[in-house]
N, C-alpha and C positions, 0 to 999 in steps of 0.2 A: 218844684223847688225842693232840694234836699234839706233834710234837717241837720242841724249841727248837733253832734253827739253831746249828750247832757254832761258828759265828763271826758274832756280830752285826755286826761291821764288814764282813764279806762281804755280808751282807744289805743293809746300807745302801749299799755300793758298787754292788750290782746295781740298787737302787732309783734311785740317781743316774744310772746308765747308761741305764735305761729313760726317765727324765725327759729326758735329753739327746737320746735317740733320738726321743722324742715331739716335742721342739722342732725337730729336723731335719726330721721328717715335716711339721710345720706350715709350715716354710719352703719345703719342696718344693711343698706344696699351693699356697701363695701364688704361687710362681714359675710353676707350671704354669698357674694361672688367668690369668696375664698373657701367655701364649704366643699367637701368631698365626702362620699360615702362608699363603703366597701362591704360586701357580704360574701360569705362562703356558702355554697349549697349544702344541704343536709348531709350528703354523702362525701363532701369534700372534693368533688370532681371539678367544681367551677368556682372561680372568684370573679365577681362582677364589681367593677369600680364605676362610679357615676360622678359627673361634674355637678356643679351647683345647680344647674338648670335641669337636671335629671337625665341628660344625655349620657350615653355610654362613653366612658373614658377608656375602659379596658375590660377585656374578658380573658381570663387565664384558665387554661385547662390543665388539670393535674394528670398524673399517670392513671388515676382512677377513672378518668373520662374514657380511656381506651377500652375499658371493660364494660361499658354501658352501650345499650342499643341506641340508635339515633333518637328514638322517642323518649327514652329515659334521660338521655343527655339533654334534650330540649327541655324536659321538665325541670332538670337541675338548673339550667340557665334561667328559666322563668322564675323559679323559686328564689334563686340568688338575686335576680334583678328586682323582684318584688320586695325582698328583705332590704336591699340597698335603698330602694325608694322609701320604705318605712323609716329607715335610719336617717335618710336625708330630711324627711318631713320632721322628725324629732329635732334635728339640728336647727332647721329653719324656725320651728316653733320656739325653741329655746332662745335663739338670737332675737326673734321678733318680740317675744314676751319680755325679755330683759330690757329691750330698748323702748318698748311702747307701753308695757304693762298688760296684764292678761285681760283687762276690761276695756281695751281700746276697741270701740265699735266702728271707727272710721276706716282704719287701714289694716288691722289685723286680719279680718276675714278675706279681704281682697288679696292680701299677700299669701295666705295659706291655702286658699281654695284650689289653685292649680296643682299644688303638691298633693292635697287630699284627693283630688280627682284622679291624678296619675296613680296613686296607691290603690284606689278603688278599682280602676281599670286593670291594673296589673294583677291584683288579687283575683279578679274575675277571670282574666285570661289564664292565670296559673291554676285556676280551679281549686284554690285552697284559701283558707283563712290561716295566716301564719302566726306562730308564736315565737318569741325570741329564743326559747330554749333549743330550737332545732338548728340554730345557725351559729355554732361556735366554730372558730377557726381551728382546723386540725393542726397538730404540732408539726407534722411534716407534710407539706402539700405536694412535694415532688412535681413541680410544674413541668409540663412537657411541651407547652406552646402557648402563644398569646395571640389573640385576635383583637384588634381595636376597631371601633365603629363609632359613627356619629348619629346613630339611630335615636329617635326620640322615644320616650317612654310610651309603651303601648303600640308602637308602630310595628309593621310587619314588612319583611322583605318580599 
């Protein structure tokens, strides 16, 4: 036989708190769905744009890309992709902490871990630990072409 709560008002207060938390989670979900991240490679040869889920939205090659070897260009793509993932993680963290608070132990880790894992894999694949200073957008990118893909972070063709 179940016990009757000692205080029905406490039960209803907890129910209201759970409904408010659910509404905050829905708002976070909606805001995360709107996020996009973009990063330019250190040499300015590549701009990588990512969707909220870390999938590639766009890759733009500048005229500088034509002067690079295939291996160098691949490195530029990996570095720009890694930086875009780092920026996306920062955005998701900001939205999540704003909505949940930085000490939320229930939902914050499960929301952020997939993004953290993607950044770790990308950094490992790129063979570098990246710093923000290497990724400033050049004043004149001189785009020479665009390639769009739906590849997931860390996946290979």
